[in-house]
Structures are given as structure tokens and as C-alpha cells.
C-alpha positions as semicolon CSV with decimal commas, in nm:
position;residue;x (nm);y (nm);z (nm)
1;M;-0,014;-0,013;0,012
2;I;0,153;0,337;-0,122
3;Y;0,032;0,625;0,134
4;S;0,032;0,997;-0,044
5;L;-0,197;1,284;0,037
6;P;-0,465;1,272;-0,175
7;I;-0,599;1,598;-0,328
8;I;-0,938;1,542;-0,218
9;S;-0,786;1,467;0,112
10;L;-0,694;1,838;0,088
11;L;-0,982;1,992;-0,049
12;C;-1,189;1,841;0,269
13;L;-0,948;1,958;0,538
14;I;-0,927;2,332;0,379
15;S;-1,383;2,365;0,367
16;A;-1,339;2,244;0,736
17;A;-1,113;2,559;0,816
18;I;-1,294;2,798;0,647
19;T;-1,666;2,673;0,782
20;F;-1,534;2,684;1,075
21;S;-1,383;2,997;1,103
22;L;-1,658;3,147;0,967
23;G;-1,932;3,001;1,200
24;I;-1,677;3,142;1,471
25;F;-1,647;3,519;1,312
26;V;-2,034;3,538;1,247
27;F;-2,082;3,378;1,577
28;A;-1,860;3,642;1,774
29;R;-2,048;3,948;1,639
30;N;-2,365;3,878;1,800
31;P;-2,301;3,592;2,042
32;K;-2,669;3,663;2,223
33;S;-2,842;3,608;1,912
34;H;-3,018;3,249;1,838
35;V;-2,992;3,321;1,448
36;H;-2,596;3,372;1,523
37;Q;-2,582;3,108;1,727
38;L;-2,786;2,877;1,477
39;F;-2,549;2,951;1,253
40;L;-2,227;2,865;1,429
41;F;-2,403;2,488;1,517
42;L;-2,430;2,499;1,118
43;C;-2,079;2,563;1,079
44;C;-1,925;2,333;1,345
45;S;-2,168;2,072;1,230
46;G;-2,041;2,122;0,869
47;A;-1,710;2,137;0,934
48;F;-1,680;1,829;1,123
49;W;-1,839;1,655;0,832
50;A;-1,542;1,771;0,618
51;F;-1,280;1,696;0,889
52;F;-1,462;1,344;0,934
53;E;-1,394;1,292;0,534
54;F;-1,031;1,445;0,588
55;M;-0,976;1,165;0,867
56;L;-1,129;0,879;0,661
57;R;-0,875;0,937;0,344
58;Q;-0,572;0,966;0,591
59;A;-0,678;0,617;0,738
60;T;-0,418;0,335;0,706
61;D;-0,545;0,022;0,785
62;P;-0,931;-0,104;0,814
63;S;-1,019;-0,042;1,201
64;F;-0,865;0,328;1,163
65;A;-1,123;0,420;0,871
66;Y;-1,391;0,164;1,087
67;Y;-1,336;0,429;1,372
68;W;-1,387;0,767;1,208
69;N;-1,655;0,610;0,975
70;M;-1,836;0,572;1,311
71;I;-1,785;0,863;1,405
72;G;-1,870;1,036;1,129
73;S;-2,216;0,952;1,201
74;E;-2,245;1,286;1,316
75;W;-2,296;1,402;0,995
76;I;-2,674;1,368;0,966
77;L;-2,731;1,666;1,215
78;T;-2,631;1,887;0,964
79;V;-2,972;1,808;0,839
80;P;-3,235;1,968;1,143
81;V;-2,963;2,262;1,233
82;A;-2,962;2,390;0,864
83;I;-3,335;2,408;0,818
84;H;-3,344;2,515;1,201
85;F;-3,168;2,792;1,069
86;I;-3,317;2,894;0,734
87;L;-3,652;2,869;0,908
88;L;-3,515;3,153;1,183
89;F;-3,333;3,376;0,937
90;T;-3,612;3,406;0,714
91;S;-3,882;3,475;0,979
92;H;-4,098;3,168;0,914
93;P;-4,437;3,104;1,112
94;L;-4,280;2,721;1,241
95;S;-3,998;2,958;1,373
96;R;-4,153;3,094;1,648
97;K;-4,122;2,979;2,049
98;S;-4,405;2,803;2,098
99;R;-4,353;2,577;1,713
100;L;-4,025;2,427;1,850
101;P;-4,148;2,131;1,967
102;I;-4,297;2,080;1,567
103;I;-3,941;2,144;1,456
104;L;-3,773;1,868;1,707
105;L;-4,026;1,624;1,613
106;L;-3,983;1,647;1,227
107;F;-3,613;1,737;1,205
108;Y;-3,416;1,654;1,513
109;A;-3,609;1,348;1,632
110;P;-3,577;1,118;1,302
111;A;-3,183;1,252;1,257
112;F;-3,087;1,152;1,614
113;V;-3,281;0,824;1,543
114;F;-3,051;0,798;1,223
115;L;-2,758;0,904;1,399
116;I;-2,796;0,590;1,683
117;Y;-2,849;0,324;1,455
118;D;-2,568;0,439;1,185
119;A;-2,308;0,456;1,472
120;A;-2,459;0,142;1,633
121;H;-2,443;-0,016;1,279
122;A;-2,101;0,096;1,203
123;W;-1,949;-0,274;1,135
124;T;-2,164;-0,316;0,857
125;Y;-1,967;-0,119;0,633
126;H;-1,687;-0,220;0,369
127;F;-1,393;-0,068;0,362
128;T;-1,187;-0,049;0,006
129;F;-0,884;0,129;-0,040
130;I;-0,858;0,355;-0,325
131;E;-0,541;0,452;-0,457
132;G;-0,512;0,857;-0,510
133;Y;-0,821;0,862;-0,282
134;G;-0,823;0,700;0,002
135;Y;-1,064;0,442;0,198
136;D;-1,373;0,445;0,028
137;S;-1,697;0,289;0,274
138;A;-2,016;0,114;0,194
139;P;-2,293;0,033;0,386
140;G;-2,338;-0,332;0,414
141;P;-2,725;-0,511;0,308
142;E;-2,740;-0,547;0,700
143;H;-2,802;-0,114;0,713
144;L;-3,167;-0,112;0,691
145;L;-3,186;0,261;0,694
146;Y;-2,934;0,351;0,448
147;I;-3,138;0,486;0,191
148;P;-3,425;0,630;0,444
149;E;-3,179;0,845;0,595
150;I;-3,048;0,990;0,244
151;I;-3,429;1,038;0,129
152;F;-3,448;1,220;0,467
153;A;-3,165;1,432;0,416
154;F;-3,253;1,569;0,081
155;T;-3,595;1,551;0,204
156;V;-3,509;1,822;0,397
157;A;-3,253;2,019;0,200
158;F;-3,508;2,084;-0,055
159;I;-3,797;2,210;0,202
160;A;-3,513;2,459;0,315
161;I;-3,442;2,546;-0,018
162;I;-3,869;2,636;-0,086
163;T;-3,806;2,812;0,232
164;C;-3,560;3,057;0,104
165;I;-3,798;3,114;-0,248
166;W;-4,043;3,183;-0,039
167;S;-3,893;3,449;0,201
168;Y;-3,731;3,581;-0,134
169;H;-4,072;3,618;-0,289
170;K;-4,268;3,736;0,031
171;T;-3,994;4,003;0,047
172;P;-4,103;4,375;-0,059
173;G;-3,912;4,444;-0,363
174;K;-3,757;4,762;-0,257
175;D;-3,608;4,577;0,009
176;R;-3,284;4,529;-0,166
177;K;-3,062;4,437;0,066
178;L;-3,198;4,142;0,248
179;R;-3,397;3,984;-0,097
180;R;-3,029;3,990;-0,207
181;Q;-2,929;3,820;0,134
182;I;-3,155;3,549;0,102
183;L;-3,095;3,518;-0,220
184;L;-2,741;3,424;-0,138
185;V;-2,810;3,196;0,164
186;L;-3,019;2,970;-0,068
187;M;-2,738;2,965;-0,319
188;G;-2,526;2,865;-0,039
189;I;-2,712;2,585;0,095
190;S;-2,851;2,451;-0,255
191;F;-2,409;2,408;-0,272
192;P;-2,420;2,136;-0,056
193;S;-2,798;2,000;-0,187
194;G;-2,624;1,994;-0,560
195;A;-2,299;1,830;-0,467
196;G;-2,448;1,553;-0,289
197;L;-2,681;1,488;-0,651
198;I;-2,382;1,506;-0,843
199;G;-2,200;1,271;-0,589
200;I;-2,467;0,995;-0,639
201;I;-2,484;1,041;-0,999
202;F;-2,145;1,052;-1,145
203;F;-1,944;0,915;-0,869
204;S;-2,176;0,621;-0,842
205;N;-1,873;0,390;-0,859
206;I;-1,735;0,529;-0,511
207;S;-1,992;0,453;-0,256
208;N;-1,998;0,738;-0,024
209;G;-1,923;1,008;-0,298
210;L;-2,184;1,142;-0,218
211;S;-2,040;1,260;0,148
212;V;-1,726;1,350;-0,038
213;A;-1,963;1,591;-0,253
214;V;-2,111;1,757;0,008
215;A;-1,788;1,783;0,255
216;I;-1,610;2,001;-0,089
217;S;-1,914;2,179;-0,109
218;Y;-1,879;2,346;0,172
219;L;-1,586;2,607;0,028
220;G;-1,906;2,690;-0,202
221;F;-2,151;2,764;0,103
222;V;-1,868;2,989;0,276
223;I;-1,810;3,187;-0,037
224;C;-2,171;3,263;-0,071
225;I;-2,257;3,381;0,333
226;S;-1,938;3,551;0,276
227;L;-2,015;3,777;0,010
228;A;-2,363;3,790;0,190
229;I;-2,151;3,980;0,527
230;L;-1,906;4,174;0,292
231;R;-2,125;4,357;0,022
232;Y;-2,449;4,301;0,200
233;G;-2,408;4,327;0,569
234;L;-2,596;3,966;0,640
235;F;-2,578;3,909;1,021
236;I;-2,453;4,248;1,075
237;V;-2,788;4,408;1,065
238;S;-3,044;4,055;1,076
239;P;-3,442;4,188;1,103
240;T;-3,476;3,949;1,315
241;T;-3,197;4,049;1,586
242;A;-3,307;4,376;1,525
243;A;-3,631;4,343;1,605
244;E;-3,530;4,124;1,958
245;T;-3,288;4,406;2,058
246;I;-3,504;4,673;1,971
247;I;-3,827;4,521;2,129
248;A;-3,649;4,437;2,430
249;T;-3,459;4,741;2,482
250;I;-3,749;5,006;2,426
251;P;-3,808;5,209;2,741
252;D;-4,185;5,163;2,624
253;A;-4,407;4,877;2,708
254;L;-4,456;4,686;2,387
255;I;-4,785;4,439;2,448
256;L;-4,849;4,228;2,175
257;T;-5,220;4,077;2,162
258;T;-5,488;3,920;1,957
259;H;-5,799;4,082;1,869
260;D;-6,022;4,013;2,192
261;G;-5,757;4,168;2,374
262;K;-5,553;3,827;2,490
263;I;-5,201;3,919;2,535
264;I;-4,934;3,703;2,318
265;T;-4,647;3,842;2,481
266;I;-4,446;4,142;2,616
267;N;-4,151;4,299;2,637
268;P;-3,945;4,408;2,967
269;A;-4,103;4,751;3,018
270;G;-4,416;4,645;2,957
271;L;-4,368;4,339;3,227
272;H;-4,207;4,617;3,501
273;L;-4,560;4,828;3,418
274;M;-4,800;4,573;3,456
275;G;-4,625;4,457;3,794
276;I;-4,594;4,101;3,661
277;E;-4,305;3,818;3,670
278;K;-4,187;3,676;3,297
279;G;-4,362;3,371;3,190
280;I;-4,701;3,429;3,412
281;N;-4,825;3,604;3,125
282;N;-4,947;3,355;2,890
283;S;-5,363;3,378;2,992
284;R;-5,371;3,757;3,060
285;Q;-5,579;3,970;2,897
286;I;-5,505;4,341;2,826
287;R;-5,841;4,422;2,931
288;N;-5,708;4,359;3,311
289;F;-5,529;4,659;3,278
290;I;-5,715;4,912;3,148
291;E;-6,116;4,984;3,156
292;E;-6,346;4,798;2,930
293;T;-6,479;5,091;2,754
294;D;-6,120;5,248;2,686
295;F;-6,078;4,887;2,551
296;I;-6,356;4,870;2,355
297;R;-6,269;5,276;2,204
298;L;-5,906;5,213;2,126
299;K;-6,048;4,891;1,941
300;Q;-6,273;5,082;1,735
301;K;-6,018;5,396;1,629
302;I;-5,799;5,130;1,542
303;E;-6,039;4,960;1,295
304;Q;-6,128;5,280;1,152
305;K;-5,787;5,451;1,121
306;G;-5,567;5,156;1,098
307;S;-5,397;5,303;1,376
308;I;-5,384;5,568;1,713
309;S;-5,150;5,735;1,908
310;D;-5,059;5,972;2,181
311;E;-5,470;5,811;2,332
312;E;-5,452;5,921;2,730
313;I;-5,583;5,673;2,914
314;L;-5,526;5,507;3,306
315;F;-5,345;5,219;3,310
316;R;-5,412;4,970;3,602
317;G;-5,070;4,835;3,662
318;G;-4,847;4,738;3,935
319;F;-4,825;5,076;4,060
320;G;-5,210;5,134;4,058
321;P;-5,337;5,353;3,809
322;V;-5,100;5,572;3,630
323;P;-5,157;5,809;3,325
324;V;-5,057;5,630;3,013
325;S;-4,998;5,724;2,650
326;I;-5,061;5,465;2,421
327;A;-5,025;5,417;2,040
328;A;-5,140;5,107;1,866
329;S;-5,166;4,975;1,541
330;E;-5,290;4,632;1,332
331;V;-5,038;4,356;1,267
332;K;-5,146;4,147;0,971
333;D;-5,023;3,797;0,897
334;P;-4,799;3,735;0,586
335;D;-5,114;3,683;0,382
336;G;-5,189;4,063;0,474
337;K;-5,547;3,904;0,678
338;P;-5,546;4,070;1,042
339;A;-5,357;3,883;1,317
340;G;-5,347;4,084;1,583
341;L;-5,295;4,432;1,819
342;V;-4,943;4,602;1,842
343;Y;-4,980;4,849;2,179
344;I;-4,696;5,083;2,256
345;I;-4,749;5,262;2,612
346;R;-4,575;5,496;2,799
347;D;-4,609;5,603;3,178
348;I;-4,680;6,007;3,132
349;T;-4,669;6,034;3,520
350;D;-4,410;6,278;3,506
351;R;-4,486;6,439;3,205
352;K;-4,896;6,546;3,349
353;A;-4,684;6,652;3,700
354;S;-4,483;6,876;3,518
355;E;-4,792;6,982;3,273
356;R;-4,972;7,073;3,670
357;A;-4,677;7,242;3,806
358;L;-4,667;7,456;3,486
359;I;-4,996;7,519;3,502
360;Q;-4,980;7,655;3,895
361;A;-4,703;7,841;3,779
362;R;-4,876;8,056;3,560
363;E;-5,179;8,119;3,770
364;K;-4,943;8,220;3,995
365;L;-4,756;8,453;3,750
366;A;-5,091;8,624;3,653
367;L;-5,200;8,650;3,950
368;M;-4,827;8,848;4,016
369;Y;-4,916;9,055;3,676
370;R;-5,271;9,155;3,806
371;I;-5,208;9,263;4,082
372;T;-4,906;9,464;4,004
373;R;-5,094;9,602;3,733
374;H;-5,385;9,686;3,943
375;D;-5,098;9,925;4,191
376;I;-4,908;10,070;3,914
377;L;-5,219;10,150;3,762
378;N;-5,349;10,336;4,072
379;L;-5,023;10,511;4,142
380;L;-5,070;10,637;3,782
381;T;-5,427;10,716;3,871
382;A;-5,313;10,908;4,136
383;M;-4,993;11,125;4,000
384;T;-5,175;11,212;3,675
385;G;-5,462;11,381;3,942
386;Y;-5,149;11,566;4,150
387;L;-5,024;11,662;3,760
388;C;-5,421;11,807;3,724
389;I;-5,384;11,969;4,035
390;A;-5,020;12,120;3,941
391;E;-5,175;12,171;3,571
392;E;-5,395;12,402;3,785
393;K;-5,212;12,625;3,970
394;A;-4,910;12,683;3,684
395;E;-5,191;12,809;3,449
396;P;-5,192;13,156;3,536
397;L;-4,824;13,185;3,654
398;D;-4,621;12,986;3,360
399;E;-4,737;12,890;3,024
400;S;-4,448;12,695;2,975
401;L;-4,454;12,527;3,285
402;T;-4,841;12,456;3,215
403;T;-4,685;12,258;2,850
404;D;-4,505;12,084;3,057
405;I;-4,694;11,904;3,266
406;R;-4,964;11,852;3,031
407;A;-4,686;11,672;2,849
408;C;-4,617;11,480;3,181
409;Q;-5,017;11,358;3,157
410;S;-4,966;11,199;2,811
411;L;-4,667;11,006;2,899
412;A;-4,820;10,893;3,164
413;D;-5,141;10,801;2,987
414;R;-4,872;10,643;2,729
415;I;-4,737;10,463;3,041
416;A;-5,057;10,313;3,146
417;D;-5,185;10,212;2,830
418;H;-4,870;10,005;2,845
419;I;-4,960;9,862;3,116
420;R;-5,269;9,713;3,028
421;I;-5,181;9,575;2,718
422;T;-4,857;9,391;2,889
423;G;-5,055;9,296;3,198
424;T;-5,399;9,159;3,036
425;Y;-5,124;8,935;2,804
426;P;-5,022;8,631;2,984
427;E;-5,431;8,579;3,047
428;Q;-5,549;8,607;2,686
429;Y;-5,230;8,402;2,574
430;S;-5,307;8,076;2,469
431;G;-4,936;7,989;2,342
432;E;-5,088;7,971;1,971
433;M;-4,997;8,211;1,705
434;I;-5,298;8,422;1,574
435;W;-5,429;8,554;1,278
436;Q;-5,394;8,953;1,258
437;S;-5,438;9,279;1,037
438;L;-5,100;9,356;0,949
439;D;-5,305;9,699;0,820
440;S;-5,493;9,730;1,157
441;L;-5,166;9,709;1,389
442;I;-4,924;9,913;1,162
443;R;-5,276;10,232;1,166
444;R;-5,295;10,161;1,553
445;L;-4,888;10,252;1,515
446;I;-4,955;10,544;1,348
447;Q;-5,179;10,687;1,604
448;E;-5,016;10,612;1,899
449;M;-4,676;10,753;1,757
450;S;-4,808;11,077;1,605
451;S;-4,718;11,308;1,872
452;T;-4,401;11,156;1,837
453;I;-4,226;11,109;1,459
454;H;-4,433;11,094;1,157
455;I;-4,488;10,766;0,969
456;T;-4,643;10,700;0,676
457;A;-4,787;10,358;0,531
458;D;-4,783;10,189;0,189
459;I;-4,794;9,826;0,231
460;R;-5,019;9,518;0,074
461;E;-5,350;9,405;0,228
462;V;-5,264;9,130;0,461
463;E;-5,284;8,896;0,754
464;I;-4,968;8,727;0,956
465;L;-4,977;8,461;1,160
466;A;-4,751;8,609;1,476
467;D;-4,768;8,569;1,832
468;P;-5,009;8,833;2,014
469;L;-4,758;9,051;2,088
470;I;-4,640;9,147;1,754
471;Y;-4,765;9,539;1,773
472;K;-4,497;9,561;2,039
473;V;-4,221;9,479;1,826
474;F;-4,355;9,749;1,574
475;Y;-4,393;9,981;1,858
476;N;-4,043;9,942;1,971
477;I;-3,884;9,981;1,626
478;A;-4,052;10,289;1,562
479;E;-3,947;10,389;1,952
480;N;-3,570;10,275;1,858
481;S;-3,599;10,522;1,578
482;V;-3,696;10,809;1,780
483;R;-3,480;10,698;2,075
484;H;-3,135;10,678;1,822
485;G;-3,209;10,839;1,492
486;E;-3,133;11,163;1,674
487;N;-3,242;11,356;1,410
488;A;-3,500;11,114;1,269
489;T;-3,846;11,264;1,206
490;L;-3,986;10,995;0,901
491;I;-4,075;10,639;0,930
492;T;-4,164;10,499;0,610
493;C;-4,376;10,103;0,581
494;E;-4,353;9,939;0,287
495;S;-4,387;9,616;0,162
496;A;-4,268;9,303;-0,103
497;I;-4,349;8,962;-0,231
498;I;-4,007;8,777;-0,282
499;H;-3,967;8,426;-0,346
500;D;-4,352;8,353;-0,200
501;S;-4,215;8,549;0,129
502;F;-4,334;8,889;0,251
503;I;-4,108;9,148;0,354
504;L;-4,210;9,410;0,592
505;I;-3,996;9,711;0,571
506;M;-3,956;9,984;0,841
507;E;-3,698;10,265;0,724
508;D;-3,677;10,589;0,888
509;N;-3,451;10,939;0,788
510;G;-3,216;10,929;1,114
511;K;-2,816;10,847;1,169
512;G;-2,867;10,473;1,051
513;V;-2,692;10,221;1,208
514;L;-2,274;10,125;1,170
515;Q;-2,191;9,852;0,967
516;E;-2,021;9,687;1,281
517;E;-2,353;9,691;1,472
518;K;-2,584;9,523;1,220
519;L;-2,599;9,238;1,451
520;K;-2,524;9,340;1,742
521;I;-2,775;9,572;1,769
522;F;-3,065;9,220;1,823
523;E;-2,767;9,092;2,130
524;P;-2,946;9,185;2,485
525;G;-2,772;9,459;2,642
526;F;-2,656;9,616;2,339
527;G;-2,733;10,023;2,332
528;K;-2,708;10,330;2,547
529;N;-3,033;10,251;2,767
530;T;-3,162;9,900;2,835
531;G;-3,052;9,756;2,548
532;L;-3,361;9,496;2,526
533;G;-3,545;9,678;2,241
534;L;-3,467;9,477;1,937
535;S;-3,350;9,183;2,104
536;F;-3,680;9,156;2,240
537;C;-3,824;9,192;1,848
538;R;-3,576;8,949;1,765
539;D;-3,713;8,680;2,010
540;I;-4,117;8,791;1,973
541;L;-4,039;8,722;1,578
542;S;-3,808;8,377;1,615
543;Y;-4,104;8,208;1,799
544;S;-4,349;8,307;1,499
545;G;-4,088;8,146;1,270
546;I;-4,007;8,519;1,133
547;S;-3,709;8,720;1,061
548;I;-3,552;9,072;1,119
549;R;-3,232;9,221;1,016
550;E;-3,131;9,562;0,923
551;T;-3,025;9,675;0,573
552;G;-2,971;10,048;0,601
553;Q;-2,670;10,292;0,546
554;A;-2,512;10,493;0,801
555;G;-2,558;10,864;0,744
556;I;-2,898;10,789;0,561
557;G;-3,116;10,581;0,796
558;A;-3,196;10,252;0,982
559;R;-3,405;10,014;0,776
560;F;-3,557;9,678;0,918
561;E;-3,642;9,448;0,692
562;I;-3,929;9,175;0,897
563;L;-3,944;8,862;0,667
564;F;-4,283;8,592;0,675
565;P;-4,210;8,289;0,489
566;L;-4,507;8,094;0,341
567;G;-4,776;7,990;0,622
568;T;-4,677;8,312;0,829
569;W;-4,947;8,536;0,587
570;R;-5,197;8,538;0,355
571;E;-5,375;8,785;0,150
572;N;-5,639;8,989;0,358
573;N;-5,947;9,003;0,154
574;S;-6,173;9,137;0,407
575;G;-5,995;9,523;0,316
576;P;-5,902;9,734;0,625
577;D;-6,086;9,732;0,951
């Protein structure tokens, strides 16, 4: 007998090493994933199959060949592991945990029967040495289950291929990445199956040609899976793994139920909210945790709209009744038929507490506004009374003094008007923008500023969607011209429409703004007085999505452009008020 290392043995050894390495590589990416775990088992089983064929080829006598042939009986376990992996990877209904006994009965149980029988009847095999190939093993007539074992292996392989084809066709065409993953996995498992057929048909003169062909064909399996990993992210972002991870880690409760409310599954956050332990929820109903009227109302809305969001109800969980926000939708089976309901429930206890605190704070601020406004108005009333008395006393003595006192009275009246406007704002403001006539606001500004500066207006009839304090913005801009324009005597108001945006232009004939100060004038604290006027204007406008900028020239006058984007203005067809 002349011994040498056959090429077939070398290919089997390479196939075993590469297949095992691929399994370890994939498993290390996510050891907790059932898909990754099954893939590791599949690769280990396939690698052992190839390694056993290598060792069988290295046998130098029949006893050594007999020993490895008996150990090689394990090859049949590759079959149930492969179909289990395919079912789980494609999210087949049979892959659910509740269906595990069916998988064990249909695939694993027959495989173990064949394994035990094959190992116990290893003595029935006959061994022949073939030059350049090694020992060949052939079952004797005493091995009654050899043909059923081969039929079982090919039948399960056929089921795995059909499952991949089914998954490929049910995956939406827009999900090209997942479809290509499935296609490459299909090609990968087709290599061992096809190699087995080729081994039976073309190597029938070698009794275990099927086994050798399958062992070597794992190289094709490795190439397909490696390509799927490198090109299309297989095992990096698996839909099954991602779904399990997301469901387990989201902080909101996720509950899957039947249409009548029976709970199918709950994530850890849901178990915590319900105050129950994992594994004792199979017979529970979601009706146990929410009012029957709420359940019926939510179910009717889902049936009408398909989904709901931010529905607030009381949830009776392990911590007593708590306010929750519910989003829910209908779940459909692969055929598109209604299969159940999924609820996402968020505990909003803290949000409700914050809302109550905010309401209380607003009420206290409103009370403070009313009291302070009332006191200031009382003082202004008293001051106005004293000014009237002073005017009567000064009138026969000094006419210029009388004029000054009347100016003070006018200022006191204007202060009172501003306090009334500002004081009522917290009570009237609902937090929403309102539509206001721009023409009415400008005419009011012209009237109130008539004694201080002359204002002209030639603007388009529009309504603006803005904060109720928008008038204070126009007033502050006009007052800024009086305060800082030094010799300003005129403000012109014009309008323009550019790229669907409405622009209000307020321009004076004062000294203008220096180039280096055009941005600083809108910063808090900048200016000769309080420096809050234009900063206040910018903030109020920004709340409504409106912007302001200064585009005038120093020495010619200040020019403020207020830009109302599309959606914050509309044509006013009713005409001026």
C-alpha cells in the first residue's frame, strides 16, 4: 500500500477549517442572537463533516477507517440544524418559540434516530482502499436505514430551499438588501444539496461519493455567505436580531395581543409596568389593565383608522392607576389578513406632573401680573391727579410750565396703556399664534406715535400669523428710531413679496446703524438704554418663525426688514378694518 495526501483530502481539510472559522466569526458578532447561535452550530457540524472525511482518507488500515466512519455518523445532524437556521433566518411562522416542539419532532428526532442507528451499525460498512483517494466505505445489506437516511436528508434540504424561495418572494422589492441576503443564503445551502446529487449521479462507483462531494461543497457555502456579509450586511443587521433587540430595549411597554385582547407577548418594560414576572402572562388579558370602555374605544379607532397615537387613559398596573399614552396599530399575517394588535404604552406620570406644575406656575404669574398692574395703575392714577392739580396752579403763572406738565400727563397715559396691554397678555395668551391684520396694526402704530414721529404706510393688505405681542415689535422699532435716530422725523412702511415670502420694510431718515453694529443691535444688553428693545423684537418674531434684519446705510437711515415666510402670511380679502 502506497500512502500519499490525496487532493480530495486536502480540499476536505480546507473546507473544514474555513467553515469553522466563518461560524466563529459570525457568532462573535452577536453571541446572544439565536440566528447567530444556529449558524455557528451549522458551521461546526459542516466543518466536522468535512474533517471526518479528511481523517477517513488518512486511514492507513481498515480499523482506523472503521473508527472514523463511526464518528462520522454525526453528519446527519447538519440537516436539522440547517433547516432550523433557515426557518429562523427567514422569520418563518414555524420558527416561533411556541412551534419549537414541532421542529424537534419533524427534524431533530429523525436525525438522532439515524445517528444512533448509523453509529451502532458501523460494523456493517465495508472498506476498500483506492489509490489517490483513500479508503472508501460502503454500507452492507445489514444497514437497513441507509436509503431512508439519504431520502430524509434530501427532503429536508429541498424544504430549506423552498423556504428561502418563499421568503425571497414575500420580501418587498424595495428591500433590495434583504432580498440579496436571502438569495445568497439560498445559493449557499444549494451548494451542499447540489453536490450531494452530483456525488450520487457521477460518482456512483465510489459508494460514499455523496458524502465527499457535500464536504467539499461547503467551500461554495462559505463563499456565498462571506459575500452576503461583506456586500449586503448579513448577520450585521439581521431583521430578526434587530427586532428582538429593539423590542427588548425600548423604554416603553410593547404588548402584542389578539383581537379579543389576549396577551401574546410583552417586552421587559411592559412586564415592569404591569407589575408581573416573565413567564406568567400567557393567560392574561389586556382588559385586566385598562377600563373596558377604553379598550372598546381604542379597538374601534384602530379598526377605523388602522392605527392610533397619543391616546391618554389610566392604566391599572403593578403601581396602581397611572396615566399613560397609547399608540397602537393592527398587525397582519404574511397573507395580509388581520392577526392581532400591537400596543406601545408610555408612562406619562412625570409629564402630567410637569403639566400641572406649569399650569400652577402660570396661574401664580398671572396673579402677580394682575396685582402688580393694579398697584401701578393706582399709582399712575394718583400721579395723574397731582399733575392735573399742578397744571391748574401753574396755568396762571407760567405757560411753558403748563405745557411741560401736560406732556407729563400724556406720558403717564401712554405708560398706563402699555401696562394694560402687557398685563392682559398672560391672561389672553393661549400659546398659539393668531391671524392679525397687518394694516390694522400699522394704523394703530401711526395713531399712537403721531405726537412723536411721522409715519407713512404703503403696504399690501395681508394678515400675518404671529404672536399676539407682534404689535410691541412694531412699536419698539418705531421707538428705536425716535431714541437713536437723533434727527429722525419720518418712518416709512412698505412691503414686498419675494420668493413666496412677505417682507415688511420699516425705514427712517435718522443717522442709521454702523456696519459693525448691524448684528449687535439685536443682542441683549447692547445699546444706550436697556438694550432689550430690539432683542425683544427678534425673540418675539422668532417664536413665530419670522426673522428680522437691519439693511440700512449709516448716515442715511435705519432700515428694518421683517420677513414672513410662506405659511405665516395670507392675502386679506376683507379689506381694512
